[in-house]
N, C-alpha and C positions, 0 to 999 in steps of 0.2 A: 722474773716474777718472784716477788718476795714471799707472799703468802697466798699460794694458789688455793682456790676454793675446792677444786677437785684435782687430785694428783695421782697419777698412775705411774708406778716405778717398776721397771724391769718385769713387766707382767707377761707370764707364760700360761696359757690355758690350752688344754687338749680336749676336744670334743669329737669322739669317734676317731677318724683318721686325720682330722683337721686340727691345726694348732695356730694359736696366736703366739707370736714369738717376740719376747723381750720388748714389749711396748712401753714407751715413755711418753706421757702426755700430761699437760697442766692446763687447767681452765680457770680463768678468773671469775669471781662472782658476778652474776648478771650478764654473762657473755653468751653469744649465740654462735655455736660452732657447727659447721656442716662437715660430715664425714663422707668423702667420696671414694669411689673405687669400683672396679668391675664386679660382676656377680661372682660369689664364692670367695671374696677376698677376706671375709671375716667381720664385716661391719655389724651385722645383727648379733653375731656371737659376742662381740665386744659389749654391745648394749646389754645383752642378757647376763653377761658376767658382772657388769656394774650393778644390775638389779639384784644379783645374788642367785641366779638360776644355774650357773656353772661353777664348779669348784676351781680355785686357783692353784695351779701346780707350783709356780714360783712367782715371786714379786709381791708387791703390796698395793693396796688402794686406800687413799686417804681422802676424807671429806671434812672440810673445815678443820684440818689439822689432826683429826682423829682417825685411826685405822679402822676400816670397815671390811677388810678383806674377807673375813670369815663370818660376818654377821648375817643372820637370816634376812630374807627380803623385807619382812614386815618391820624390821628395826633400822632400815636404811633411809627411809623417807625419800625414795626415788621412785618416780612414776614413769611408766612406759606406755606409749600409744602405738599400736600396730596398724599396718595398712588395711587389715581386714576387720578393724574396729573392735571385735570381741565384746560386743554388747550382750547383755542378758536378754534373751528373746521373750521371756515371760514377764518382764517388767516394762513399764512405760518409761518415757524419757526422764521424768522427775525421779523415779525410783532408781534408774541407772545412775544418774548424776549423784544422788544422795547416798549411794551404797557405802562409800568409804566414810562419809561424814557421820553416818549413824553409828559406826564403830567409834569414831572420834568423840562425838558428843553424847552418845548413849541416849539418855532420857530427855535431852533438851531439843525437842522436835522443832520448836520455834527457831532456834539457831540454825538447825539444818535447813529449814524452809527459807530463811533469809539468805543464807550463803548460796543455796541452789539457785534462787531467783537472781541473785547478783551476777553469778557467772553465766547464767542463761541469757541475761540481758546483754552482757558484754559480748557474748558469742552469737547474739541475735537468734536465739532459739527459744526465747521465753514463751512464744505463742505455740510451742510444740510440747510443752511439759506433760500434757495428759495423753499424748499420742503414743501408740504402740510403736516400738522401734522397727518392726518389719514393714511399716507403712512409710518409712522415711526414705528420702533419696540418699545417694552415696555421700554427697556433701553434707547433708544434715546428720547422717550417722557419724561422720568424721568429727563434726562439731560437738556432738554428744560425747563421743569418746574423749575428745580433748577437754571438754568441761569436766567430765568425771575425774580425769587425771589432775587438772589444775586446781579444782575446788578444795582438795585436801592440802593445798599449799606444800607441794613437795620441794625438797631442797634442790633437786635436779629433775628436769623433765627430759625424757628420752623419746625421740620420735623416729620410728622405724618405717621409712618410706611412706609417710602419711598421705601423700597426694597421688600415689602411683595408679590408683584405680579410678581416678576422677577425670572428667573432661577438662579441656583447656581452660574454659571460663571459670568453672568451679575451682580449679586449681589456683588460678590467679587470685580469685576472691579470698580463698583460704590462706594463701601466702600473706596477703595484706592483713587478714584478721589475726593470724598467729603472731605477726610482727607487733601488732597493737597489744595483744594479750601479754606477750613476753615483756614488753616495755612497762605495761600497766602493773603487772604483778612481779616485776623485777626477777624474772625467771632465769635460771642458768640452763641453757638448752644445748643438747647434743643431738643433732638431726642427721640421720642416715638418708642418703639420696643417690639416685642415678642421674638426676636431672640437674644439669649445669645451671639452669635458671634459679634453682633453689639457692645455690651458693651465691650467685650473682645478686639476688634480691634480699637475702637474709643474713649471710655469713659475715661475722666479724673476723672469724678465723676459719681456715679450711685445712682439713687433715686428709691426706690421701693414703689409703690402705690397699695393699696388694699382697695376696698369698700370705695373709696373716702378719704382715709387717708394715710399719709406717714408713713410706718412702720419702715423703716430704710433708711439712706443715708450715703454715704461715698465714699472712693476710691473703685476701682475694687476689691482690696484685702479684704477690709472691708466686702463687700457683698458676694464675691465668695469664700472666705475662712473662714471669721470670723462672718458670719451672726448669730445672736442670735435667731431671730424669726424662729420657726420650719417650718412655711409655706415657708419662703424665702429660708431656707436651702434646702428644698425639691425642690423648683422651680428651683434653680440654680444648682441642681444636686449634692449637698454635701452629703457625707456619714456622719452619726451621730450615734455614739454608746455611751454606758454608761460604766463608770469605777469608780474606787475609788482612791482618792489621797493617794500617798505613801510618797512623799517628794520632795526635790530639788536635782539636780545633775548637776554640771558643767554648771549652767545657764539655765538648762531645768527643766520643771516640770515632775516628774515621777508619773505615774498612773498604776494601775493594771486593766487589762481587762481579765476576766476569770483567767487562770493560768499564763498569760504573763504580763511582765512589758513593758510599753511604755514610751518614752520620747517625749516631745513636748513643744511648746511655749504656752503662754496663758494669761488669765486674771482672776486670782484668788485672792480674798482679804482675807488674814489671814486664809488660809485653815488649817484644822486639818486632821490628818491621819484617813483614813477610810471614809472621806467625799465623797459623790457621786458627780461625775463630768460628763460633756458631752465632747466627743472627736470628732472632725471633721477633715476631710481630703478629698481631691478631688480624684475621681476615676481614673483620668489620671496620678496621681503621685504615684501609688502603683506598686511596683515591685513584680512579681510572682517568687517564688522559688519552685522547685520540692523537694529540700532538703535544710534545713536551713544551711547557711554558718556560722552563729553565733546566739547568742540568743538576740542580740540587735534589738529592735523594730520589732520583728517578731510575727506574729499571725498565729496560725494554723487554717485553714478554711475548711469547707465542701462545695462542689459544689451543688448549688440548681438549677440553670438554665443557659443556654447559648443562647445568641442572637447575630445576626450579626448587626453591625452598620457601614455602608459604608465598609471600608476595615479593620475594627477592630472587635474584639470580645468584647461583653459586658457580663461579668460574674456576676451572682448574687450568693453571698456566705453567709454562716452563720459562725460566729466565734465559734470555738470549746470552749465549756464551757459557751457560752452566748446564750442560747436557745431563738429562736425567732428573733435574730438579723439578719439584712440584710445589706450586703456591696456590692456595685456595683464597678466593676473594668473594666476599658477599657484597652485593651492590643492588641498588634500585634499578629497575630496567629502563628508566626514563632516558638515560644517555643514548640508548640504542633504539628508541622508538622510531619506526619508519625506515630502519636500515638493518642490514645484517651485521652481526658482531664481526669486526675484522679479525683476520688471523694473526695480525701483529698490531700491538699498541703499546702504551706505556702505563706504568703505575708509579704513584708517588707515596712515599712513606713518611709519616710525621716523626722527626728525629727523637722527640720526647717519648715516643711509644715504640721505639726500636730497642731491643735488649740484646747486648753483645756480651758474650762470655767465652 
């Protein structure tokens, strides 16, 4: 990246007993980045450091090429939206959204009114402008908080788990709305979340933080299919099993798993036959077969456990000949309608979606 819009260099921050340690991160202008990680990993602390709420012990923060490490929050032009909205209870919706604009435009009340109406229409809350915020639903409050942040045209918008208190339908609607707003206003967004669907639906880049350190960062595919760190692989729901390298075939890597041969893509440097490798694939991309139609990319498996996940079945399986292995598969229940799930069957893996390293 030649000229990053936001650049964090060797950032160390200490808040109480917790520390962010030597973070390095670059975001291009207009990008949407989702920051994932377990509770207590430092995601919110990083956002609040970017806003200017926490002093930096070591390292630098640059925005559009200018250092902002020690600038006060009001001079950074960075807005943050929290999960609990932090709206002003004594103001109506219009007054909440207009709060920052009144400082910006001072006596130009017509300009304030125009811009409040514009963002309210974009977020579909223009019919609520005269309403008191304590009468709003959770989704409406979150849209008001978002409008208040976006209307001042921040250089960066930070979202700290903005959907976590919302029901599933409201969450889905707000995801779509935020995507539209980010594109319309060409926002650079850094979004903290626990929800993998936020990364799946919004992220151009995913950053994974644990215990104050960035473990991995990259595209959605880099993290959700090709993650190398075992904690990340487990966190994002990847299956990971072991095999041995056999060779190359038609642009694919061939590996042996138990008594079966699999093909996949991957990242192996000068492998030798018999070398141990790791094999990853997503549970959503596995095809279940009661009888093998061919021998290509087929594994025989034993059923360990069945769970329901919304309208899907989550099967936990053990690969035949690979004792102690566990594979998770998400599937529609239609294949098993009118019959018991057999204790032994087969799964097929798409070679393009198997990652070997």
